[in-house]
C-alpha positions in Angstrom: 2.6 7.0 -12.4 5.3 4.4 -12.1 5.5 2.0 -14.9 5.0 -1.2 -12.8 2.4 -3.9 -12.6 -0.5 -2.9 -10.5 -2.9 -5.1 -8.6 -6.2 -4.1 -7.0 -8.0 -5.4 -3.9 -11.4 -3.8 -2.9 -13.0 -4.2 0.5 -10.2 -6.2 2.2 -11.2 -7.6 5.6 -8.3 -7.5 8.0 -8.1 -7.1 11.8 -4.8 -5.2 11.9 -1.7 -4.2 9.9 -0.3 -7.7 10.1 -3.5 -9.1 8.6 -3.3 -6.6 5.7 0.3 -7.5 5.1 -0.4 -11.3 5.3 -3.3 -11.1 2.8 -1.7 -8.8 0.3 1.6 -10.5 0.6 -0.1 -13.9 0.0 -1.6 -12.5 -3.2 1.8 -11.4 -4.4 3.5 -14.7 -3.3 0.9 -16.8 -5.2 1.5 -14.8 -8.3 5.3 -15.3 -8.1 6.0 -11.6 -7.6 7.7 -11.8 -4.1 9.7 -14.2 -2.0 8.3 -16.1 0.9 10.2 -13.6 3.2 8.1 -10.7 1.9 5.5 -10.5 4.6 8.0 -10.8 7.5 10.0 -8.1 5.8 6.9 -5.8 5.6 6.0 -6.4 9.3 9.6 -5.8 10.4 10.0 -2.6 8.4 6.6 -1.3 9.5 7.6 -1.7 13.1 10.7 0.3 12.6 9.5 2.8 10.0 5.7 3.3 10.1 4.0 4.2 6.8 0.6 5.6 7.9 -0.2 9.1 6.7 -2.8 11.3 8.3 -3.9 12.8 5.0 -7.0 12.3 2.9 -8.8 10.4 5.6 -5.9 8.0 6.4 -3.6 6.3 3.8 -0.6 4.0 4.2 2.3 3.2 1.8 3.9 0.1 3.2 7.0 -1.3 1.6 10.0 -3.4 2.4 13.6 -4.1 1.3 14.3 -5.1 -2.4 15.7 -8.5 -1.4 12.2 -9.7 -0.7 10.9 -8.8 -4.2 11.1 -10.7 -7.5 8.9 -8.5 -9.7 8.0 -4.8 -9.2 4.4 -4.5 -8.2 2.0 -1.9 -6.7 -1.1 -3.1 -4.9 -3.9 -0.6 -4.4 -6.2 -1.8 -1.7 -9.2 -0.5 0.1 -10.1 -1.9 3.5 -13.6 -2.8 4.6 -12.9 -1.3 8.0 -10.1 1.1 9.0 -6.9 -0.4 10.4 -4.5 1.5 12.6 -1.0 2.2 11.1 1.8 4.0 12.9 2.3 7.5 11.6 5.2 8.0 9.2 7.8 10.1 11.0 5.4 10.4 13.9 6.0 9.8 17.6 6.3 6.2 18.8 2.8 4.8 19.3 1.1 7.6 17.3 -1.4 6.0 14.9 -3.8 6.9 12.2 -6.9 4.9 11.0 -6.2 3.8 7.4 -8.6 2.4 4.8 -6.6 2.9 1.6 -3.3 1.1 1.2 -0.7 1.5 -1.6 1.6 -1.5 -1.0 4.9 -1.2 -2.9 7.0 -4.2 -3.8 10.1 -2.9 -5.6 13.1 -5.1 -6.5 15.6 -2.2 -7.0 16.4 0.3 -4.3 16.7 3.0 -7.0 13.0 3.1 -7.5 12.0 3.3 -3.9 12.6 7.0 -3.3 11.0 8.1 -6.5 8.0 5.8 -6.1 7.4 6.9 -2.5 7.7 10.5 -3.4 5.2 10.1 -6.2 2.8 8.3 -4.0 3.1 10.8 -1.1 2.1 13.5 -3.6 -0.8 11.4 -4.9 -2.3 10.6 -1.5 -2.6 14.2 -0.7 -5.3 14.5 -3.3 -8.3 14.0 -1.0 -10.8 13.8 -3.9 -8.9 11.1 -5.7 -8.5 9.1 -2.5 -12.2 9.4 -1.8 -13.0 8.1 -5.3 -10.8 5.0 -4.5 -12.6 4.5 -1.2 -15.9 4.6 -3.0 -14.8 2.0 -5.6 -16.8 -1.2 -4.9 -14.7 -3.6 -7.0 -11.2 -4.2 -8.3 -12.4 -3.1 -11.8 -13.6 0.2 -10.3 -10.3 0.8 -8.5 -8.5 0.1 -11.8 -10.8 2.6 -13.6 -10.1 5.4 -11.0 -6.3 4.8 -11.3 -6.6 4.6 -15.1 -8.5 7.9 -15.3 -5.8 9.6 -13.3 -2.8 8.2 -15.2 -4.2 7.2 -18.6 
């Protein structure tokens, strides 16, 4: 998998996509990995280009433009309750319930397409995604990812 810093959040409680973005964005902002504009960038981009995928029980790969990012980071998060995301390349208003999120924060536009392509392939492995859903802690999430990528 991509050689970038990975963070893990298990059982995130959020009412909607904006809540997911605010909480995960705050985590990255506090650790100095993104600029204060990151969350607004995520929300704006998600409105125009939804990132929900109706595969493996519902997964999303939100990301935003490189100008909002200081350090390349991937956040792997599971949600306590599903949240509706618009479907990537779907009809306007078409949504999918998501409870696994791969939030990408990439500082260079070069890596966006490769990273997205790699993640889209990964999320189609239903067994792997189910193992992430079942992880009860950040350490378990890290272990599942580590087993897959060494």
